[in-house]
PDB file of N, CA, C and O in Angstrom:
ATOM      1  N   UNK A   1      67.975 115.798  78.580  1.00  0.00           N
ATOM      2  CA  UNK A   1      68.725 115.803  79.807  1.00  0.00           C
ATOM      3  C   UNK A   1      68.828 114.581  80.397  1.00  0.00           C
ATOM      4  O   UNK A   1      67.789 113.954  80.604  1.00  0.00           O
ATOM      5  N   UNK A   2      70.024 114.059  80.751  1.00  0.00           N
ATOM      6  CA  UNK A   2      70.109 112.934  81.467  1.00  0.00           C
ATOM      7  C   UNK A   2      69.880 112.669  82.897  1.00  0.00           C
ATOM      8  O   UNK A   2      70.623 113.352  83.603  1.00  0.00           O
ATOM      9  N   UNK A   3      69.170 111.975  83.478  1.00  0.00           N
ATOM     10  CA  UNK A   3      68.771 111.929  84.747  1.00  0.00           C
ATOM     11  C   UNK A   3      69.613 110.965  85.702  1.00  0.00           C
ATOM     12  O   UNK A   3      69.465 109.768  85.459  1.00  0.00           O
ATOM     13  N   UNK A   4      70.320 111.239  86.564  1.00  0.00           N
ATOM     14  CA  UNK A   4      71.186 110.742  87.294  1.00  0.00           C
ATOM     15  C   UNK A   4      70.800 110.451  88.699  1.00  0.00           C
ATOM     16  O   UNK A   4      70.086 111.270  89.278  1.00  0.00           O
ATOM     17  N   UNK A   5      71.254 109.203  89.407  1.00  0.00           N
ATOM     18  CA  UNK A   5      70.773 109.059  90.652  1.00  0.00           C
ATOM     19  C   UNK A   5      71.922 110.119  91.724  1.00  0.00           C
ATOM     20  O   UNK A   5      72.831 110.799  91.250  1.00  0.00           O
ATOM     21  N   UNK A   6      71.678 110.050  92.806  1.00  0.00           N
ATOM     22  CA  UNK A   6      72.378 110.978  93.744  1.00  0.00           C
ATOM     23  C   UNK A   6      73.700 110.590  93.947  1.00  0.00           C
ATOM     24  O   UNK A   6      74.483 111.462  94.323  1.00  0.00           O
ATOM     25  N   UNK A   7      74.157 109.309  93.752  1.00  0.00           N
ATOM     26  CA  UNK A   7      75.410 108.781  94.049  1.00  0.00           C
ATOM     27  C   UNK A   7      76.104 109.118  92.801  1.00  0.00           C
ATOM     28  O   UNK A   7      77.204 109.664  92.882  1.00  0.00           O
ATOM     29  N   UNK A   8      75.658 108.892  91.809  1.00  0.00           N
ATOM     30  CA  UNK A   8      76.542 109.257  90.374  1.00  0.00           C
ATOM     31  C   UNK A   8      76.620 110.794  90.382  1.00  0.00           C
ATOM     32  O   UNK A   8      77.723 111.265  90.104  1.00  0.00           O
ATOM     33  N   UNK A   9      75.568 111.689  90.672  1.00  0.00           N
ATOM     34  CA  UNK A   9      76.039 113.014  90.681  1.00  0.00           C
ATOM     35  C   UNK A   9      76.979 113.421  91.650  1.00  0.00           C
ATOM     36  O   UNK A   9      77.732 114.355  91.375  1.00  0.00           O
ATOM     37  N   UNK A  10      77.047 112.855  92.750  1.00  0.00           N
ATOM     38  CA  UNK A  10      78.110 112.962  93.875  1.00  0.00           C
ATOM     39  C   UNK A  10      79.473 112.791  93.393  1.00  0.00           C
ATOM     40  O   UNK A  10      80.460 113.472  93.673  1.00  0.00           O
ATOM     41  N   UNK A  11      79.379 111.757  92.609  1.00  0.00           N
ATOM     42  CA  UNK A  11      80.894 110.913  92.186  1.00  0.00           C
ATOM     43  C   UNK A  11      81.308 111.988  90.908  1.00  0.00           C
ATOM     44  O   UNK A  11      82.470 112.369  90.765  1.00  0.00           O
ATOM     45  N   UNK A  12      80.247 112.399  90.047  1.00  0.00           N
ATOM     46  CA  UNK A  12      80.697 113.348  88.723  1.00  0.00           C
ATOM     47  C   UNK A  12      81.160 114.588  89.248  1.00  0.00           C
ATOM     48  O   UNK A  12      82.157 115.120  88.759  1.00  0.00           O
ATOM     49  N   UNK A  13      80.388 115.223  90.421  1.00  0.00           N
ATOM     50  CA  UNK A  13      80.611 116.429  90.858  1.00  0.00           C
ATOM     51  C   UNK A  13      82.226 116.514  91.538  1.00  0.00           C
ATOM     52  O   UNK A  13      83.038 117.438  91.477  1.00  0.00           O
ATOM     53  N   UNK A  14      82.317 115.348  92.113  1.00  0.00           N
ATOM     54  CA  UNK A  14      83.799 115.315  92.894  1.00  0.00           C
ATOM     55  C   UNK A  14      84.773 115.284  91.936  1.00  0.00           C
ATOM     56  O   UNK A  14      85.825 115.895  92.123  1.00  0.00           O
ATOM     57  N   UNK A  15      84.522 114.501  90.679  1.00  0.00           N
ATOM     58  CA  UNK A  15      85.498 114.437  89.749  1.00  0.00           C
ATOM     59  C   UNK A  15      85.783 115.977  88.998  1.00  0.00           C
ATOM     60  O   UNK A  15      86.848 116.471  88.626  1.00  0.00           O
ATOM     61  N   UNK A  16      84.514 116.463  88.944  1.00  0.00           N
ATOM     62  CA  UNK A  16      84.614 118.028  88.352  1.00  0.00           C
ATOM     63  C   UNK A  16      85.650 118.778  89.176  1.00  0.00           C
ATOM     64  O   UNK A  16      86.430 119.577  88.657  1.00  0.00           O
ATOM     65  N   UNK A  17      85.632 118.465  90.625  1.00  0.00           N
ATOM     66  CA  UNK A  17      86.121 119.451  91.572  1.00  0.00           C
ATOM     67  C   UNK A  17      87.824 119.119  91.625  1.00  0.00           C
ATOM     68  O   UNK A  17      88.553 119.923  92.207  1.00  0.00           O
ATOM     69  N   UNK A  18      88.385 117.921  90.999  1.00  0.00           N
ATOM     70  CA  UNK A  18      89.730 117.617  91.033  1.00  0.00           C
ATOM     71  C   UNK A  18      90.401 118.888  90.057  1.00  0.00           C
ATOM     72  O   UNK A  18      90.086 119.107  88.888  1.00  0.00           O
ATOM     73  N   UNK A  19      91.286 119.561  90.773  1.00  0.00           N
ATOM     74  CA  UNK A  19      91.839 120.648  90.067  1.00  0.00           C
ATOM     75  C   UNK A  19      92.816 120.110  89.018  1.00  0.00           C
ATOM     76  O   UNK A  19      93.517 119.101  89.093  1.00  0.00           O
ATOM     77  N   UNK A  20      92.700 121.100  87.913  1.00  0.00           N
ATOM     78  CA  UNK A  20      93.661 121.021  86.771  1.00  0.00           C
ATOM     79  C   UNK A  20      95.170 120.619  87.195  1.00  0.00           C
ATOM     80  O   UNK A  20      95.784 121.335  87.986  1.00  0.00           O
ATOM     81  N   UNK A  21      95.691 119.569  86.699  1.00  0.00           N
ATOM     82  CA  UNK A  21      96.873 119.089  86.979  1.00  0.00           C
ATOM     83  C   UNK A  21      97.006 118.282  88.217  1.00  0.00           C
ATOM     84  O   UNK A  21      98.106 118.029  88.707  1.00  0.00           O
ATOM     85  N   UNK A  22      95.995 117.920  88.667  1.00  0.00           N
ATOM     86  CA  UNK A  22      95.981 116.689  89.707  1.00  0.00           C
ATOM     87  C   UNK A  22      94.963 115.456  89.357  1.00  0.00           C
ATOM     88  O   UNK A  22      93.998 115.541  88.598  1.00  0.00           O
ATOM     89  N   UNK A  23      95.340 114.418  89.997  1.00  0.00           N
ATOM     90  CA  UNK A  23      94.272 113.197  89.840  1.00  0.00           C
ATOM     91  C   UNK A  23      93.799 112.673  91.016  1.00  0.00           C
ATOM     92  O   UNK A  23      94.148 113.186  92.079  1.00  0.00           O
ATOM     93  N   UNK A  24      93.035 111.703  90.989  1.00  0.00           N
ATOM     94  CA  UNK A  24      92.518 110.896  92.065  1.00  0.00           C
ATOM     95  C   UNK A  24      92.341 109.672  91.574  1.00  0.00           C
ATOM     96  O   UNK A  24      92.046 109.435  90.402  1.00  0.00           O
ATOM     97  N   UNK A  25      92.554 108.655  92.652  1.00  0.00           N
ATOM     98  CA  UNK A  25      92.380 107.133  92.027  1.00  0.00           C
ATOM     99  C   UNK A  25      90.824 106.907  92.314  1.00  0.00           C
ATOM    100  O   UNK A  25      90.257 107.737  93.024  1.00  0.00           O
ATOM    101  N   UNK A  26      90.216 105.990  91.876  1.00  0.00           N
ATOM    102  CA  UNK A  26      89.010 105.475  92.084  1.00  0.00           C
ATOM    103  C   UNK A  26      88.771 105.293  93.362  1.00  0.00           C
ATOM    104  O   UNK A  26      87.627 105.581  93.713  1.00  0.00           O
ATOM    105  N   UNK A  27      89.540 104.879  94.223  1.00  0.00           N
ATOM    106  CA  UNK A  27      89.287 104.518  95.517  1.00  0.00           C
ATOM    107  C   UNK A  27      89.546 105.854  96.333  1.00  0.00           C
ATOM    108  O   UNK A  27      89.070 105.765  97.465  1.00  0.00           O
ATOM    109  N   UNK A  28      90.127 106.991  96.092  1.00  0.00           N
ATOM    110  CA  UNK A  28      90.279 108.107  96.761  1.00  0.00           C
ATOM    111  C   UNK A  28      88.618 108.661  96.414  1.00  0.00           C
ATOM    112  O   UNK A  28      87.805 108.906  97.305  1.00  0.00           O
ATOM    113  N   UNK A  29      88.375 108.774  95.141  1.00  0.00           N
ATOM    114  CA  UNK A  29      86.708 109.237  94.768  1.00  0.00           C
ATOM    115  C   UNK A  29      85.730 108.478  95.763  1.00  0.00           C
ATOM    116  O   UNK A  29      84.904 109.040  96.482  1.00  0.00           O
ATOM    117  N   UNK A  30      85.966 107.037  95.686  1.00  0.00           N
ATOM    118  CA  UNK A  30      84.982 106.166  96.177  1.00  0.00           C
ATOM    119  C   UNK A  30      84.964 106.552  97.965  1.00  0.00           C
ATOM    120  O   UNK A  30      83.917 106.654  98.603  1.00  0.00           O
ATOM    121  N   UNK A  31      86.109 106.697  98.455  1.00  0.00           N
ATOM    122  CA  UNK A  31      86.182 106.872  99.787  1.00  0.00           C
ATOM    123  C   UNK A  31      85.529 108.308 100.103  1.00  0.00           C
ATOM    124  O   UNK A  31      84.807 108.451 101.090  1.00  0.00           O
ATOM    125  N   UNK A  32      85.774 109.213  99.348  1.00  0.00           N
ATOM    126  CA  UNK A  32      85.129 110.605  99.514  1.00  0.00           C
ATOM    127  C   UNK A  32      83.427 110.559  99.395  1.00  0.00           C
ATOM    128  O   UNK A  32      82.567 111.281  99.897  1.00  0.00           O
ATOM    129  N   UNK A  33      83.364 109.643  98.702  1.00  0.00           N
ATOM    130  CA  UNK A  33      81.710 109.519  98.443  1.00  0.00           C
ATOM    131  C   UNK A  33      80.961 108.413  99.052  1.00  0.00           C
ATOM    132  O   UNK A  33      79.807 108.122  98.739  1.00  0.00           O
ATOM    133  N   UNK A  34      81.726 107.761 100.009  1.00  0.00           N
ATOM    134  CA  UNK A  34      81.178 106.667 100.545  1.00  0.00           C
ATOM    135  C   UNK A  34      80.761 105.416  99.806  1.00  0.00           C
ATOM    136  O   UNK A  34      79.765 104.759 100.112  1.00  0.00           O
ATOM    137  N   UNK A  35      81.573 105.131  98.829  1.00  0.00           N
ATOM    138  CA  UNK A  35      81.313 103.979  98.132  1.00  0.00           C
ATOM    139  C   UNK A  35      82.517 103.409  97.694  1.00  0.00           C
ATOM    140  O   UNK A  35      83.518 103.946  98.169  1.00  0.00           O
ATOM    141  N   UNK A  36      82.741 102.296  96.777  1.00  0.00           N
ATOM    142  CA  UNK A  36      83.870 101.414  96.695  1.00  0.00           C
ATOM    143  C   UNK A  36      84.446 101.862  95.354  1.00  0.00           C
ATOM    144  O   UNK A  36      83.680 102.335  94.514  1.00  0.00           O
ATOM    145  N   UNK A  37      85.612 101.753  95.130  1.00  0.00           N
ATOM    146  CA  UNK A  37      86.480 102.074  93.914  1.00  0.00           C
ATOM    147  C   UNK A  37      85.694 101.332  92.616  1.00  0.00           C
ATOM    148  O   UNK A  37      85.612 101.887  91.521  1.00  0.00           O
ATOM    149  N   UNK A  38      85.194 100.152  92.864  1.00  0.00           N
ATOM    150  CA  UNK A  38      84.589  99.467  91.578  1.00  0.00           C
ATOM    151  C   UNK A  38      83.264 100.077  91.312  1.00  0.00           C
ATOM    152  O   UNK A  38      82.853  99.848  90.174  1.00  0.00           O
ATOM    153  N   UNK A  39      82.438 100.840  92.111  1.00  0.00           N
ATOM    154  CA  UNK A  39      81.419 101.498  91.865  1.00  0.00           C
ATOM    155  C   UNK A  39      81.626 102.763  91.130  1.00  0.00           C
ATOM    156  O   UNK A  39      80.922 103.156  90.200  1.00  0.00           O
ATOM    157  N   UNK A  40      82.631 103.354  91.619  1.00  0.00           N
ATOM    158  CA  UNK A  40      83.106 104.473  90.913  1.00  0.00           C
ATOM    159  C   UNK A  40      83.620 104.181  89.636  1.00  0.00           C
ATOM    160  O   UNK A  40      83.530 105.067  88.786  1.00  0.00           O
ATOM    161  N   UNK A  41      84.111 103.173  89.356  1.00  0.00           N
ATOM    162  CA  UNK A  41      84.640 102.521  87.874  1.00  0.00           C
ATOM    163  C   UNK A  41      83.466 102.557  87.177  1.00  0.00           C
ATOM    164  O   UNK A  41      83.361 103.287  86.191  1.00  0.00           O
ATOM    165  N   UNK A  42      82.471 101.792  87.599  1.00  0.00           N
ATOM    166  CA  UNK A  42      81.377 101.588  86.855  1.00  0.00           C
ATOM    167  C   UNK A  42      80.501 102.977  86.423  1.00  0.00           C
ATOM    168  O   UNK A  42      79.955 103.111  85.328  1.00  0.00           O
ATOM    169  N   UNK A  43      80.485 103.796  87.314  1.00  0.00           N
ATOM    170  CA  UNK A  43      79.965 105.313  86.975  1.00  0.00           C
ATOM    171  C   UNK A  43      80.678 105.892  86.032  1.00  0.00           C
ATOM    172  O   UNK A  43      80.067 106.451  85.121  1.00  0.00           O
ATOM    173  N   UNK A  44      81.873 105.888  86.039  1.00  0.00           N
ATOM    174  CA  UNK A  44      83.089 106.453  85.171  1.00  0.00           C
ATOM    175  C   UNK A  44      82.930 105.996  83.826  1.00  0.00           C
ATOM    176  O   UNK A  44      82.930 106.797  82.891  1.00  0.00           O
ATOM    177  N   UNK A  45      82.740 104.271  83.594  1.00  0.00           N
ATOM    178  CA  UNK A  45      82.563 103.916  82.487  1.00  0.00           C
ATOM    179  C   UNK A  45      81.420 104.299  81.713  1.00  0.00           C
ATOM    180  O   UNK A  45      81.490 104.386  80.488  1.00  0.00           O
ATOM    181  N   UNK A  46      80.177 104.576  82.475  1.00  0.00           N
ATOM    182  CA  UNK A  46      78.904 105.056  81.928  1.00  0.00           C
ATOM    183  C   UNK A  46      78.788 106.438  81.633  1.00  0.00           C
ATOM    184  O   UNK A  46      78.181 106.892  80.663  1.00  0.00           O
ATOM    185  N   UNK A  47      79.455 107.167  82.594  1.00  0.00           N
ATOM    186  CA  UNK A  47      78.866 108.721  82.617  1.00  0.00           C
ATOM    187  C   UNK A  47      80.223 109.424  82.599  1.00  0.00           C
ATOM    188  O   UNK A  47      80.178 110.650  82.699  1.00  0.00           O
ATOM    189  N   UNK A  48      81.369 108.871  82.492  1.00  0.00           N
ATOM    190  CA  UNK A  48      82.711 109.566  82.598  1.00  0.00           C
ATOM    191  C   UNK A  48      82.790 110.883  81.466  1.00  0.00           C
ATOM    192  O   UNK A  48      83.530 111.859  81.595  1.00  0.00           O
ATOM    193  N   UNK A  49      82.042 110.693  80.581  1.00  0.00           N
ATOM    194  CA  UNK A  49      82.219 111.657  79.484  1.00  0.00           C
ATOM    195  C   UNK A  49      81.689 112.953  79.861  1.00  0.00           C
ATOM    196  O   UNK A  49      81.874 113.942  79.151  1.00  0.00           O
ATOM    197  N   UNK A  50      81.116 112.988  80.816  1.00  0.00           N
ATOM    198  CA  UNK A  50      80.344 114.064  81.596  1.00  0.00           C
ATOM    199  C   UNK A  50      81.105 114.886  82.415  1.00  0.00           C
ATOM    200  O   UNK A  50      80.695 115.998  82.746  1.00  0.00           O
ATOM    201  N   UNK A  51      82.288 114.394  82.812  1.00  0.00           N
ATOM    202  CA  UNK A  51      83.350 115.017  83.454  1.00  0.00           C
ATOM    203  C   UNK A  51      84.785 114.845  83.047  1.00  0.00           C
ATOM    204  O   UNK A  51      85.040 114.224  82.015  1.00  0.00           O
ATOM    205  N   UNK A  52      85.839 115.409  83.873  1.00  0.00           N
ATOM    206  CA  UNK A  52      87.016 115.301  83.591  1.00  0.00           C
ATOM    207  C   UNK A  52      87.820 113.968  83.884  1.00  0.00           C
ATOM    208  O   UNK A  52      88.744 113.901  84.694  1.00  0.00           O
ATOM    209  N   UNK A  53      87.364 112.952  83.145  1.00  0.00           N
ATOM    210  CA  UNK A  53      87.630 111.601  83.279  1.00  0.00           C
ATOM    211  C   UNK A  53      89.035 111.252  83.288  1.00  0.00           C
ATOM    212  O   UNK A  53      89.417 110.250  83.894  1.00  0.00           O
ATOM    213  N   UNK A  54      89.885 112.058  82.616  1.00  0.00           N
ATOM    214  CA  UNK A  54      91.466 111.616  82.528  1.00  0.00           C
ATOM    215  C   UNK A  54      92.005 111.788  83.969  1.00  0.00           C
ATOM    216  O   UNK A  54      93.002 111.167  84.338  1.00  0.00           O
ATOM    217  N   UNK A  55      91.244 112.751  84.883  1.00  0.00           N
ATOM    218  CA  UNK A  55      91.845 112.636  86.439  1.00  0.00           C
ATOM    219  C   UNK A  55      91.591 111.821  87.124  1.00  0.00           C
ATOM    220  O   UNK A  55      92.032 111.876  88.272  1.00  0.00           O
ATOM    221  N   UNK A  56      90.750 110.690  86.702  1.00  0.00           N
ATOM    222  CA  UNK A  56      90.459 109.693  87.673  1.00  0.00           C
ATOM    223  C   UNK A  56      91.207 108.525  87.286  1.00  0.00           C
ATOM    224  O   UNK A  56      90.922 108.171  86.142  1.00  0.00           O
ATOM    225  N   UNK A  57      92.200 107.702  87.945  1.00  0.00           N
ATOM    226  CA  UNK A  57      93.029 106.707  87.561  1.00  0.00           C
ATOM    227  C   UNK A  57      92.939 105.623  88.451  1.00  0.00           C
ATOM    228  O   UNK A  57      92.211 105.770  89.434  1.00  0.00           O
ATOM    229  N   UNK A  58      93.580 104.491  88.286  1.00  0.00           N
ATOM    230  CA  UNK A  58      93.772 103.527  89.177  1.00  0.00           C
ATOM    231  C   UNK A  58      94.789 103.792  90.439  1.00  0.00           C
ATOM    232  O   UNK A  58      95.417 104.847  90.537  1.00  0.00           O
ATOM    233  N   UNK A  59      94.867 102.935  91.206  1.00  0.00           N
ATOM    234  CA  UNK A  59      95.707 103.433  92.524  1.00  0.00           C
ATOM    235  C   UNK A  59      97.170 103.242  91.862  1.00  0.00           C
ATOM    236  O   UNK A  59      98.069 103.939  92.332  1.00  0.00           O
ATOM    237  N   UNK A  60      97.446 102.448  90.922  1.00  0.00           N
ATOM    238  CA  UNK A  60      98.804 102.503  90.446  1.00  0.00           C
ATOM    239  C   UNK A  60      99.201 103.541  89.366  1.00  0.00           C
ATOM    240  O   UNK A  60     100.314 103.597  88.842  1.00  0.00           O
ATOM    241  N   UNK A  61      98.062 104.424  89.074  1.00  0.00           N
ATOM    242  CA  UNK A  61      98.654 105.551  88.282  1.00  0.00           C
ATOM    243  C   UNK A  61      98.014 105.166  86.853  1.00  0.00           C
ATOM    244  O   UNK A  61      97.890 106.080  86.037  1.00  0.00           O
ATOM    245  N   UNK A  62      97.680 104.115  86.572  1.00  0.00           N
ATOM    246  CA  UNK A  62      97.316 103.456  85.431  1.00  0.00           C
ATOM    247  C   UNK A  62      95.913 104.039  84.827  1.00  0.00           C
ATOM    248  O   UNK A  62      95.156 104.665  85.569  1.00  0.00           O
ATOM    249  N   UNK A  63      95.630 103.839  83.613  1.00  0.00           N
ATOM    250  CA  UNK A  63      94.050 104.311  83.197  1.00  0.00           C
ATOM    251  C   UNK A  63      93.825 103.092  82.112  1.00  0.00           C
ATOM    252  O   UNK A  63      94.781 102.603  81.508  1.00  0.00           O
ATOM    253  N   UNK A  64      92.481 102.653  81.926  1.00  0.00           N
ATOM    254  CA  UNK A  64      92.068 101.590  80.954  1.00  0.00           C
ATOM    255  C   UNK A  64      91.998 102.676  79.583  1.00  0.00           C
ATOM    256  O   UNK A  64      91.842 102.131  78.490  1.00  0.00           O
ATOM    257  N   UNK A  65      92.082 103.817  79.610  1.00  0.00           N
ATOM    258  CA  UNK A  65      92.110 104.652  78.252  1.00  0.00           C
ATOM    259  C   UNK A  65      93.136 105.710  78.428  1.00  0.00           C
ATOM    260  O   UNK A  65      92.926 106.910  78.251  1.00  0.00           O
ATOM    261  N   UNK A  66      94.450 105.089  78.851  1.00  0.00           N
ATOM    262  CA  UNK A  66      95.569 105.981  78.891  1.00  0.00           C
ATOM    263  C   UNK A  66      95.869 106.485  77.653  1.00  0.00           C
ATOM    264  O   UNK A  66      96.246 107.657  77.641  1.00  0.00           O
ATOM    265  N   UNK A  67      95.783 105.752  76.333  1.00  0.00           N
ATOM    266  CA  UNK A  67      96.181 106.035  75.290  1.00  0.00           C
ATOM    267  C   UNK A  67      95.373 107.469  74.875  1.00  0.00           C
ATOM    268  O   UNK A  67      95.961 108.295  74.176  1.00  0.00           O
ATOM    269  N   UNK A  68      94.255 107.665  75.258  1.00  0.00           N
ATOM    270  CA  UNK A  68      93.317 108.776  75.223  1.00  0.00           C
ATOM    271  C   UNK A  68      93.853 109.826  76.130  1.00  0.00           C
ATOM    272  O   UNK A  68      94.294 110.862  75.633  1.00  0.00           O
ATOM    273  N   UNK A  69      93.853 109.664  77.307  1.00  0.00           N
ATOM    274  CA  UNK A  69      94.173 110.173  78.505  1.00  0.00           C
ATOM    275  C   UNK A  69      95.459 111.261  78.317  1.00  0.00           C
ATOM    276  O   UNK A  69      95.390 112.439  78.670  1.00  0.00           O
ATOM    277  N   UNK A  70      96.648 110.635  77.690  1.00  0.00           N
ATOM    278  CA  UNK A  70      97.851 111.203  77.595  1.00  0.00           C
ATOM    279  C   UNK A  70      97.948 112.593  77.220  1.00  0.00           C
ATOM    280  O   UNK A  70      98.666 113.384  77.831  1.00  0.00           O
ATOM    281  N   UNK A  71      97.137 112.947  76.085  1.00  0.00           N
ATOM    282  CA  UNK A  71      97.069 114.273  75.555  1.00  0.00           C
ATOM    283  C   UNK A  71      96.431 115.080  76.694  1.00  0.00           C
ATOM    284  O   UNK A  71      97.019 116.157  76.786  1.00  0.00           O
ATOM    285  N   UNK A  72      95.574 114.974  77.477  1.00  0.00           N
ATOM    286  CA  UNK A  72      94.947 115.604  78.549  1.00  0.00           C
ATOM    287  C   UNK A  72      96.056 115.955  79.700  1.00  0.00           C
ATOM    288  O   UNK A  72      96.277 117.073  80.165  1.00  0.00           O
ATOM    289  N   UNK A  73      96.696 114.728  80.045  1.00  0.00           N
ATOM    290  CA  UNK A  73      97.745 114.633  80.807  1.00  0.00           C
ATOM    291  C   UNK A  73      98.928 115.636  80.494  1.00  0.00           C
ATOM    292  O   UNK A  73      99.401 116.283  81.429  1.00  0.00           O
ATOM    293  N   UNK A  74      99.342 115.764  79.415  1.00  0.00           N
ATOM    294  CA  UNK A  74     100.263 116.683  79.046  1.00  0.00           C
ATOM    295  C   UNK A  74      99.640 118.114  78.857  1.00  0.00           C
ATOM    296  O   UNK A  74     100.398 119.054  79.095  1.00  0.00           O
ATOM    297  N   UNK A  75      98.474 118.375  78.496  1.00  0.00           N
ATOM    298  CA  UNK A  75      98.106 119.519  78.598  1.00  0.00           C
ATOM    299  C   UNK A  75      97.982 120.288  79.976  1.00  0.00           C
ATOM    300  O   UNK A  75      98.058 121.502  80.161  1.00  0.00           O
ATOM    301  N   UNK A  76      97.761 119.223  80.944  1.00  0.00           N
ATOM    302  CA  UNK A  76      97.662 120.017  82.252  1.00  0.00           C
ATOM    303  C   UNK A  76      98.719 119.643  83.020  1.00  0.00           C
ATOM    304  O   UNK A  76      98.601 119.732  84.242  1.00  0.00           O
ATOM    305  N   UNK A  77      99.806 119.211  82.506  1.00  0.00           N
ATOM    306  CA  UNK A  77     100.977 119.104  83.092  1.00  0.00           C
ATOM    307  C   UNK A  77     101.072 118.005  83.997  1.00  0.00           C
ATOM    308  O   UNK A  77     101.946 118.022  84.864  1.00  0.00           O
ATOM    309  N   UNK A  78     100.286 117.067  83.900  1.00  0.00           N
ATOM    310  CA  UNK A  78     100.097 115.918  84.852  1.00  0.00           C
ATOM    311  C   UNK A  78     101.217 115.165  84.806  1.00  0.00           C
ATOM    312  O   UNK A  78     101.425 114.630  83.717  1.00  0.00           O
ATOM    313  N   UNK A  79     102.133 114.930  85.813  1.00  0.00           N
ATOM    314  CA  UNK A  79     103.437 114.091  85.774  1.00  0.00           C
ATOM    315  C   UNK A  79     103.085 112.797  85.432  1.00  0.00           C
ATOM    316  O   UNK A  79     102.247 112.255  86.152  1.00  0.00           O
ATOM    317  N   UNK A  80     103.644 112.033  84.270  1.00  0.00           N
ATOM    318  CA  UNK A  80     103.391 110.650  84.020  1.00  0.00           C
ATOM    319  C   UNK A  80     104.665 109.921  83.274  1.00  0.00           C
ATOM    320  O   UNK A  80     105.426 110.590  82.575  1.00  0.00           O
ATOM    321  N   UNK A  81     104.793 108.935  83.409  1.00  0.00           N
ATOM    322  CA  UNK A  81     105.800 108.060  82.696  1.00  0.00           C
ATOM    323  C   UNK A  81     105.208 107.153  81.853  1.00  0.00           C
ATOM    324  O   UNK A  81     104.815 106.102  82.359  1.00  0.00           O
ATOM    325  N   UNK A  82     105.033 107.364  80.452  1.00  0.00           N
ATOM    326  CA  UNK A  82     104.326 106.776  79.544  1.00  0.00           C
ATOM    327  C   UNK A  82     102.943 106.756  79.890  1.00  0.00           C
ATOM    328  O   UNK A  82     102.288 107.797  79.927  1.00  0.00           O
ATOM    329  N   UNK A  83     102.439 105.589  80.155  1.00  0.00           N
ATOM    330  CA  UNK A  83     100.850 105.460  80.330  1.00  0.00           C
ATOM    331  C   UNK A  83     100.558 105.523  81.693  1.00  0.00           C
ATOM    332  O   UNK A  83      99.389 105.299  82.004  1.00  0.00           O
ATOM    333  N   UNK A  84     101.521 105.830  82.751  1.00  0.00           N
ATOM    334  CA  UNK A  84     101.256 105.732  84.043  1.00  0.00           C
ATOM    335  C   UNK A  84     101.489 107.180  84.690  1.00  0.00           C
ATOM    336  O   UNK A  84     102.514 107.842  84.525  1.00  0.00           O
ATOM    337  N   UNK A  85     100.350 107.582  85.473  1.00  0.00           N
ATOM    338  CA  UNK A  85     100.588 108.945  86.080  1.00  0.00           C
ATOM    339  C   UNK A  85     101.482 108.769  87.419  1.00  0.00           C
ATOM    340  O   UNK A  85     101.317 107.807  88.169  1.00  0.00           O
ATOM    341  N   UNK A  86     102.328 109.659  87.626  1.00  0.00           N
ATOM    342  CA  UNK A  86     103.135 109.504  89.006  1.00  0.00           C
ATOM    343  C   UNK A  86     102.221 110.146  89.924  1.00  0.00           C
ATOM    344  O   UNK A  86     102.266 111.327  90.269  1.00  0.00           O
ATOM    345  N   UNK A  87     101.340 109.221  90.313  1.00  0.00           N
ATOM    346  CA  UNK A  87     100.201 109.968  91.375  1.00  0.00           C
ATOM    347  C   UNK A  87     100.729 110.542  92.744  1.00  0.00           C
ATOM    348  O   UNK A  87     100.131 111.450  93.321  1.00  0.00           O
ATOM    349  N   UNK A  88     101.949 109.932  93.266  1.00  0.00           N
ATOM    350  CA  UNK A  88     102.278 110.495  94.192  1.00  0.00           C
ATOM    351  C   UNK A  88     102.579 112.012  94.358  1.00  0.00           C
ATOM    352  O   UNK A  88     102.462 112.667  95.394  1.00  0.00           O
ATOM    353  N   UNK A  89     103.006 112.461  93.078  1.00  0.00           N
ATOM    354  CA  UNK A  89     103.236 113.871  92.852  1.00  0.00           C
ATOM    355  C   UNK A  89     102.089 114.728  92.290  1.00  0.00           C
ATOM    356  O   UNK A  89     102.302 115.855  91.843  1.00  0.00           O
ATOM    357  N   UNK A  90     100.854 114.159  92.324  1.00  0.00           N
ATOM    358  CA  UNK A  90      99.896 115.144  91.884  1.00  0.00           C
ATOM    359  C   UNK A  90      98.522 114.658  92.456  1.00  0.00           C
ATOM    360  O   UNK A  90      97.475 115.034  91.929  1.00  0.00           O
ATOM    361  N   UNK A  91      98.531 113.862  93.486  1.00  0.00           N
ATOM    362  CA  UNK A  91      97.237 113.425  93.792  1.00  0.00           C
ATOM    363  C   UNK A  91      96.278 114.422  94.921  1.00  0.00           C
ATOM    364  O   UNK A  91      96.554 114.691  96.090  1.00  0.00           O
ATOM    365  N   UNK A  92      95.332 114.754  94.283  1.00  0.00           N
ATOM    366  CA  UNK A  92      94.084 115.684  94.938  1.00  0.00           C
ATOM    367  C   UNK A  92      93.761 115.200  96.029  1.00  0.00           C
ATOM    368  O   UNK A  92      93.494 114.026  96.284  1.00  0.00           O
ATOM    369  N   UNK A  93      93.781 116.313  96.872  1.00  0.00           N
ATOM    370  CA  UNK A  93      92.933 116.168  98.307  1.00  0.00           C
ATOM    371  C   UNK A  93      91.442 116.307  98.174  1.00  0.00           C
ATOM    372  O   UNK A  93      90.977 117.381  97.793  1.00  0.00           O
ATOM    373  N   UNK A  94      90.548 115.134  98.508  1.00  0.00           N
ATOM    374  CA  UNK A  94      89.189 115.330  98.116  1.00  0.00           C
ATOM    375  C   UNK A  94      88.404 115.361  99.296  1.00  0.00           C
ATOM    376  O   UNK A  94      88.691 114.758 100.330  1.00  0.00           O
ATOM    377  N   UNK A  95      87.150 116.261  99.076  1.00  0.00           N
ATOM    378  CA  UNK A  95      86.220 116.480  99.957  1.00  0.00           C
ATOM    379  C   UNK A  95      84.844 116.208  99.168  1.00  0.00           C
ATOM    380  O   UNK A  95      84.598 116.833  98.137  1.00  0.00           O
ATOM    381  N   UNK A  96      84.023 115.321  99.654  1.00  0.00           N
ATOM    382  CA  UNK A  96      82.698 115.213  99.076  1.00  0.00           C
ATOM    383  C   UNK A  96      81.386 115.955  99.925  1.00  0.00           C
ATOM    384  O   UNK A  96      80.243 115.890  99.473  1.00  0.00           O
TER     385      UNK A  96
END
């Protein structure tokens, strides 16, 4: 079993709570959890496989792993143009 610190657990739990078909930016997640987008990015880079990582994108709707995320976006009907989510159409409202 992986032992995670409190902030990592909060970030991953919040990512798990993003509804299917919606996304949040690293900044959205950070603001809800009381940290920065960069810290959220680090957590997702190291532990993102433990959650619905494709639902967390950059503020412009892009993803460093968009080529892998597209299949998930399509399966959940997340609106996107190529490798960029149309975030204004599917942004989740988050509460940590």
